[in-house]
C-alpha beads as a LAMMPS data file, in Angstrom:
LAMMPS data file: protein, C-alpha beads

80 atoms
79 bonds

1 atom types
1 bond types

-500.0 500.0 xlo xhi
-500.0 500.0 ylo yhi
-500.0 500.0 zlo zhi

Masses

1 110.0

Atoms # bond

1 1 1 169.527 -78.027 37.722
2 1 1 166.908 -78.709 40.334
3 1 1 165.037 -81.595 41.073
4 1 1 162.374 -82.666 43.977
5 1 1 160.242 -85.831 45.260
6 1 1 159.188 -87.307 48.236
7 1 1 159.647 -90.063 50.265
8 1 1 158.310 -91.319 53.866
9 1 1 161.923 -91.048 55.443
10 1 1 163.222 -88.904 58.133
11 1 1 164.691 -85.486 57.127
12 1 1 167.882 -87.338 59.074
13 1 1 167.229 -90.514 57.045
14 1 1 167.649 -88.471 54.490
15 1 1 170.774 -86.596 54.918
16 1 1 172.254 -89.563 56.122
17 1 1 172.020 -91.511 53.060
18 1 1 172.863 -88.138 50.722
19 1 1 175.925 -88.367 52.778
20 1 1 176.962 -91.772 52.450
21 1 1 176.086 -91.883 48.577
22 1 1 177.738 -88.445 47.578
23 1 1 180.447 -88.570 50.354
24 1 1 183.969 -89.728 51.407
25 1 1 182.130 -93.144 51.404
26 1 1 180.393 -92.930 48.059
27 1 1 181.429 -90.874 45.065
28 1 1 183.913 -88.981 47.167
29 1 1 182.269 -85.056 47.362
30 1 1 183.628 -82.843 50.190
31 1 1 180.720 -82.188 52.675
32 1 1 180.885 -78.423 52.884
33 1 1 177.933 -77.856 55.505
34 1 1 175.257 -79.658 57.373
35 1 1 172.375 -78.582 59.355
36 1 1 169.023 -80.291 60.895
37 1 1 167.352 -79.501 57.224
38 1 1 170.374 -79.167 54.903
39 1 1 173.543 -80.676 53.215
40 1 1 175.841 -79.595 50.821
41 1 1 179.114 -81.394 49.370
42 1 1 181.348 -80.055 46.979
43 1 1 183.689 -81.974 43.923
44 1 1 184.700 -82.896 40.391
45 1 1 183.829 -79.523 39.313
46 1 1 180.390 -79.518 41.104
47 1 1 177.926 -79.540 43.478
48 1 1 175.090 -80.759 45.428
49 1 1 172.727 -79.295 48.182
50 1 1 170.068 -80.757 49.409
51 1 1 166.979 -79.116 51.454
52 1 1 164.599 -81.283 53.273
53 1 1 161.287 -80.444 54.674
54 1 1 159.154 -82.750 56.888
55 1 1 155.001 -82.520 56.805
56 1 1 152.363 -84.984 55.449
57 1 1 155.535 -86.684 53.372
58 1 1 159.141 -85.591 53.455
59 1 1 159.998 -83.117 50.638
60 1 1 163.341 -83.595 49.225
61 1 1 164.791 -80.764 46.995
62 1 1 168.149 -80.923 45.020
63 1 1 170.297 -78.530 43.868
64 1 1 173.034 -79.636 41.858
65 1 1 175.707 -78.586 39.147
66 1 1 177.517 -81.467 37.286
67 1 1 176.241 -84.649 39.287
68 1 1 172.665 -84.830 37.440
69 1 1 172.929 -88.003 36.392
70 1 1 173.762 -89.249 40.109
71 1 1 171.258 -87.128 41.822
72 1 1 168.429 -88.498 39.406
73 1 1 169.734 -92.217 40.431
74 1 1 169.817 -90.950 43.778
75 1 1 166.427 -89.682 44.079
76 1 1 165.162 -92.873 42.094
77 1 1 167.320 -95.602 44.340
78 1 1 167.813 -94.389 47.671
79 1 1 164.799 -92.575 48.974
80 1 1 162.213 -95.500 48.377

Bonds

1 1 1 2
2 1 2 3
3 1 3 4
4 1 4 5
5 1 5 6
6 1 6 7
7 1 7 8
8 1 8 9
9 1 9 10
10 1 10 11
11 1 11 12
12 1 12 13
13 1 13 14
14 1 14 15
15 1 15 16
16 1 16 17
17 1 17 18
18 1 18 19
19 1 19 20
20 1 20 21
21 1 21 22
22 1 22 23
23 1 23 24
24 1 24 25
25 1 25 26
26 1 26 27
27 1 27 28
28 1 28 29
29 1 29 30
30 1 30 31
31 1 31 32
32 1 32 33
33 1 33 34
34 1 34 35
35 1 35 36
36 1 36 37
37 1 37 38
38 1 38 39
39 1 39 40
40 1 40 41
41 1 41 42
42 1 42 43
43 1 43 44
44 1 44 45
45 1 45 46
46 1 46 47
47 1 47 48
48 1 48 49
49 1 49 50
50 1 50 51
51 1 51 52
52 1 52 53
53 1 53 54
54 1 54 55
55 1 55 56
56 1 56 57
57 1 57 58
58 1 58 59
59 1 59 60
60 1 60 61
61 1 61 62
62 1 62 63
63 1 63 64
64 1 64 65
65 1 65 66
66 1 66 67
67 1 67 68
68 1 68 69
69 1 69 70
70 1 70 71
71 1 71 72
72 1 72 73
73 1 73 74
74 1 74 75
75 1 75 76
76 1 76 77
77 1 77 78
78 1 78 79
79 1 79 80
């Protein structure tokens, strides 16, 4: 499933929040890749990939398998 939103946060802030929420200290997914605009995590039979694009506002695109509920919660709670 794919989800998206916009935020006032910077790209690096978004990626840090994704890592904290979904990663080892949060839901326990393993970070499989990360660069200046993207982060991918896997675990629990699924995955989460986040791509961030900065413009007037920062666009956040999320593609997930098996983590839909948590992605929706993250987008609603952690990027405001």
